[in-house]
C-alpha positions as CSV (number, residue, x, y, z in Angstrom):
1,M,183.9,79.2,111.8
2,G,182.2,82.4,110.8
3,I,182.9,84.2,114.0
4,R,184.5,87.6,113.7
5,N,187.4,88.3,116.1
6,V,187.4,91.7,117.8
7,S,190.9,93.2,118.5
8,K,191.4,93.7,122.3
9,A,193.5,96.8,121.6
10,S,190.6,98.3,119.6
11,V,188.1,97.6,122.4
12,I,190.4,99.1,125.1
13,L,190.9,102.2,123.0
14,R,187.2,102.7,122.4
15,V,186.5,102.3,126.2
16,L,189.2,104.8,127.0
17,V,187.9,107.3,124.5
18,V,184.4,107.1,126.0
19,A,185.7,107.3,129.5
20,V,187.8,110.4,128.7
21,V,184.9,112.1,127.0
22,L,182.6,111.4,129.9
23,Y,185.2,112.7,132.4
24,V,185.8,115.9,130.5
25,C,182.0,116.6,130.2
26,G,181.7,116.0,134.0
27,V,184.6,118.4,134.8
28,M,183.1,121.1,132.5
29,Y,179.7,120.7,134.1
30,V,181.1,121.0,137.6
31,A,183.2,124.0,136.6
32,S,180.1,125.7,135.1
33,E,178.1,125.1,138.2
34,K,180.8,126.6,140.5
35,A,181.2,129.6,138.2
36,S,177.5,130.3,138.5
37,G,177.7,130.1,142.3
38,S,175.6,127.0,142.7
39,S,176.7,123.6,143.7
40,P,176.2,120.5,141.5
41,P,173.1,118.6,142.4
42,S,173.7,115.4,144.3
43,R,172.1,113.3,141.5
44,Y,174.9,114.3,139.2
45,G,177.1,111.4,140.4
46,A,174.4,108.8,139.7
47,K,173.7,110.3,136.2
48,A,177.4,110.3,135.3
49,L,177.7,106.6,136.5
50,R,174.6,105.6,134.4
51,A,176.0,107.4,131.4
52,T,179.4,105.7,131.9
53,L,177.8,102.3,132.1
54,R,175.8,102.9,128.9
55,G,179.0,103.9,127.2
56,L,180.8,100.8,128.3
57,R,178.0,98.6,127.1
58,A,178.0,100.3,123.7
59,V,181.6,99.6,123.0
60,R,182.0,96.1,124.5
61,P,182.5,93.3,122.0
62,D,179.4,91.7,120.6
63,P,179.1,88.3,122.4
64,C,177.7,86.9,119.2
65,P,179.2,88.7,116.2
66,P,177.5,88.2,112.8
67,S,178.6,85.2,110.7
68,R,180.7,85.9,107.6
69,G,177.8,85.2,105.2
70,E,177.2,81.5,105.8
71,K,173.7,80.2,106.6
72,F,173.2,80.0,110.3
73,I,170.4,79.6,112.8
74,P,170.6,82.0,115.8
75,R,169.7,80.7,119.3
76,E,166.3,82.3,119.3
77,I,162.9,80.7,119.8
78,H,160.0,82.5,118.2
79,T,156.3,82.2,118.7
80,I,153.3,84.3,117.6
81,L,150.4,85.6,119.6
82,G,147.3,87.6,118.8
83,L,147.2,87.3,115.0
84,W,143.4,87.6,115.0
85,D,142.9,89.2,118.4
86,I,145.5,91.9,119.3
87,N,144.2,91.9,122.9
88,T,145.0,88.2,123.5
89,T,147.1,87.5,126.6
90,L,149.1,84.5,127.5
91,T,147.2,81.8,129.3
92,Y,148.5,79.9,132.3
93,K,149.2,76.8,130.1
94,Q,151.0,79.0,127.5
95,K,153.1,80.6,130.1
96,A,153.9,77.1,131.5
97,A,155.0,76.0,128.0
98,I,157.2,79.0,127.5
99,D,158.7,78.4,130.9
100,T,159.9,75.0,129.7
101,W,161.8,76.7,126.9
102,H,163.7,78.9,129.3
103,K,164.5,76.0,131.7
104,T,165.7,73.6,129.0
105,Q,167.6,76.0,126.7
106,G,169.4,78.0,129.3
107,D,170.8,81.5,129.1
108,A,172.3,81.0,125.6
109,W,168.8,81.0,124.1
110,R,166.4,83.9,123.7
111,V,162.6,83.6,123.6
112,R,160.6,86.1,121.6
113,V,156.8,86.4,121.5
114,W,155.7,88.2,118.4
115,R,152.5,90.2,118.0
116,P,151.1,91.7,114.8
117,K,152.7,95.1,115.4
118,D,156.1,93.4,115.8
119,L,155.6,91.3,112.6
120,K,154.8,94.4,110.7
121,K,158.3,95.8,111.4
122,V,160.1,92.8,109.9
123,L,157.8,91.4,107.1
124,H,157.4,92.6,103.6
125,P,154.2,94.8,103.3
126,D,152.7,92.4,100.8
127,T,153.2,89.5,103.1
128,Y,151.9,91.3,106.1
129,R,148.7,92.2,104.3
130,L,148.0,88.4,104.0
131,L,147.9,88.3,107.8
132,T,145.1,90.7,108.2
133,P,141.3,89.9,108.2
134,D,140.9,91.5,104.8
135,S,143.0,88.8,103.2
136,G,140.1,86.4,103.2
137,L,142.4,83.5,104.4
138,K,141.4,81.1,107.1
139,H,143.0,81.6,110.5
140,G,145.1,78.4,110.1
141,Q,146.5,79.7,106.8
142,I,147.3,83.0,108.3
143,A,149.1,81.4,111.2
144,D,151.1,79.1,108.9
145,I,152.2,81.9,106.5
146,A,153.2,84.1,109.4
147,R,155.6,81.6,110.8
148,Y,157.3,80.9,107.4
149,A,157.7,84.6,106.7
150,L,159.0,85.3,110.2
151,L,161.7,82.7,110.2
152,R,162.8,83.8,106.7
153,A,163.1,87.4,108.0
154,V,164.9,86.7,111.2
155,G,166.0,83.1,111.5
156,G,165.8,80.9,114.5
157,V,163.4,78.2,115.9
158,Y,159.7,78.6,115.5
159,A,157.5,76.8,118.1
160,D,153.8,76.8,118.6
161,I,152.9,78.3,121.9
162,D,151.6,74.9,123.2
163,I,155.0,73.2,122.7
164,Y,156.7,71.9,125.8
165,A,160.4,71.6,125.5
166,L,162.1,68.5,127.0
167,R,165.7,68.9,125.9
168,N,168.2,71.6,124.8
169,F,167.8,72.3,121.1
170,D,171.5,72.5,120.7
171,E,171.5,68.7,120.5
172,W,168.9,68.7,117.8
173,L,170.7,71.3,115.7
174,G,174.2,70.1,116.5
175,C,175.4,73.5,117.9
176,P,178.7,73.3,119.7
177,P,178.5,75.2,123.0
178,E,181.4,77.5,122.1
179,Q,179.5,78.8,119.0
180,C,176.7,81.3,119.5
181,V,175.0,80.3,116.2
182,C,174.2,77.0,114.5
183,E,176.2,77.4,111.2
184,G,175.7,75.8,107.9
185,I,172.0,75.0,108.3
186,D,169.2,76.2,106.0
187,F,166.4,74.2,107.6
188,A,165.9,71.6,110.4
189,G,162.7,69.9,111.1
190,M,161.0,67.0,112.9
191,M,158.8,64.2,111.7
192,E,155.1,64.7,112.6
193,W,154.1,61.0,112.6
194,G,156.0,57.7,113.1
195,D,154.3,56.0,110.2
196,P,153.6,57.5,106.8
197,P,149.9,58.5,106.1
198,K,147.7,55.8,104.8
199,D,146.7,57.8,101.8
200,N,150.3,58.2,100.7
201,P,152.6,55.6,102.3
202,G,155.6,56.7,100.3
203,R,155.9,60.2,101.8
204,R,157.2,61.9,104.8
205,E,155.0,63.9,107.1
206,I,157.0,66.9,108.4
207,A,155.7,68.9,111.5
208,N,155.2,72.6,111.1
209,Y,154.4,73.2,114.8
210,I,158.2,73.4,115.4
211,F,161.1,73.8,113.0
212,A,164.3,75.9,112.6
213,A,165.5,77.9,109.7
214,S,168.2,80.4,108.9
215,K,167.5,84.0,107.8
216,N,166.9,84.1,104.1
217,S,166.3,80.3,104.2
218,E,165.7,78.7,100.8
219,V,163.3,76.2,102.3
220,M,161.3,79.0,103.9
221,R,161.3,81.0,100.6
222,R,159.8,78.0,98.8
223,A,157.4,77.3,101.6
224,L,156.2,80.9,101.7
225,A,155.7,81.0,97.9
226,L,153.9,77.7,97.7
227,S,151.7,78.3,100.7
228,I,150.6,81.7,99.3
229,K,149.9,80.1,95.9
230,R,147.9,77.2,97.4
231,A,146.0,79.4,99.9
232,S,144.6,81.5,97.1
233,S,143.4,78.4,95.1
234,A,139.8,77.1,95.1
235,E,141.0,73.8,96.6
236,A,142.1,75.6,99.8
237,K,138.7,77.2,100.5
238,S,136.6,74.1,101.2
239,T,137.5,72.0,104.3
240,M,139.9,72.1,107.2
241,K,141.9,69.4,105.7
242,A,142.5,71.7,102.8
243,V,144.4,74.0,105.2
244,I,146.8,71.2,106.0
245,W,147.4,70.8,102.3
246,S,147.6,74.5,101.4
247,T,149.8,75.9,104.1
248,G,150.3,73.3,106.8
249,P,152.3,70.2,107.3
250,R,151.4,68.6,104.0
251,M,152.6,71.7,102.1
252,L,155.9,71.7,104.0
253,S,156.3,68.0,103.4
254,D,155.9,68.5,99.7
255,I,158.7,71.1,99.7
256,L,161.0,68.8,101.6
257,D,160.2,65.8,99.6
258,R,161.7,67.6,96.6
259,I,164.9,68.3,98.5
260,L,165.6,65.2,100.7
261,P,166.7,61.8,99.2
262,E,163.9,59.4,98.2
263,N,165.4,56.8,100.6
264,H,163.7,57.7,103.9
265,D,166.6,56.3,105.9
266,H,168.6,59.3,104.8
267,M,166.9,62.6,106.0
268,T,169.8,65.0,105.3
269,A,170.5,66.9,102.1
270,H,172.6,69.8,100.9
271,L,171.2,72.7,98.9
272,A,172.8,73.2,95.5
273,E,172.6,77.0,95.9
274,D,175.1,77.2,98.9
275,D,175.7,73.7,100.2
276,S,173.9,74.5,103.4
277,R,172.2,71.5,105.2
278,V,168.6,70.6,105.3
279,F,167.7,67.8,107.7
280,I,164.9,66.3,109.7
281,I,164.9,63.9,112.7
282,D,162.6,60.9,113.1
283,K,159.5,60.8,115.2
284,A,161.1,58.9,118.1
285,S,163.9,61.4,118.3
286,A,161.5,64.4,118.0
287,D,159.5,63.1,121.0
288,T,162.6,63.3,123.2
289,F,162.9,67.1,122.4
290,V,159.3,68.3,122.5
291,N,155.8,67.5,123.6
292,H,153.1,69.0,121.4
293,H,150.2,69.6,123.8
294,A,147.5,70.0,121.2
295,R,148.7,67.5,118.5
296,G,145.7,66.0,116.6
297,T,143.2,68.4,118.2
298,W,141.9,69.5,114.7
299,R,141.0,65.9,113.9
300,N,138.9,65.4,117.0
301,E,137.3,68.8,116.8
302,F,136.5,68.9,113.1
303,A,132.7,68.8,113.6
304,S,132.8,71.5,116.3
305,W,135.0,73.6,114.0
306,V,132.4,73.5,111.2
307,K,129.6,74.4,113.6
308,Y,131.2,77.0,115.8
309,G,134.1,78.4,113.8
310,W,137.8,78.0,113.9
311,H,138.8,80.2,116.8
312,A,136.0,79.0,119.1
313,V,137.5,75.5,119.2
314,C,141.3,75.8,119.4
315,V,143.9,78.4,118.5
316,S,146.2,75.6,117.3
317,C,143.6,73.5,115.4
318,H,145.4,74.2,112.1
319,E,148.0,71.7,113.1
């Protein structure tokens, strides 16, 4: 299912070629040293061994070969640190949260903490400029846009740095253990609240503190475009709630409401573009996978945010 097979004969041949080349180079080195009247240094053996191991690693089969073009989510958890303070370091609580990712996901999953300099390498220059102080956007809008752009660029699971993992995400995404990627998925999310918001009882409220998407995800493309459009509007420059609407959970929910069936009992759809799946899980199921440590903080701290500024209250207040 989208996994490329590597010929054993081809691998063996490549290993032999590298070994022969390294052996010949070693023999020639020893001969030149003897001809010059000096003995090879004792560290030569260690150098040759390290070079041999590097060569073997270079030609061994990729444990997770690329898919043959289908949408897939790699087993990688991404989080972002230091968007508005490059000298930010992980706190004890943040390290504890990340530790739960390692413990629950196992060796098959990789954790990546992205800083601005790392984002600059994978994001489009125009998008990256929106993440700088000169963009004029609020911190919450910058954080939201960064996560959508990052997952569209690399694929995987995005998680806020205050998320505590409780179960393996393979069960959420439906990844068979024998596969190294979760295939056929464009986007997977979780419900933010168990009940619909009072001001709009007919809608879903999708969390944006954790979600998964494939590289070049159509949902992420739409989310990125709409969040940039709304963030630059006059409506997004007033209150903190406007951040939720412009780039946060409300914006993501608007995107998914156009894709998922109107019947809220069915939370799976297939994109017309490539038939890849888009699905979300209900709040009760979501709570078995993650615990969002700072959920709702922005609501309780709104008055403090107005008085002291966004970052002074809580890095995750935009949720």
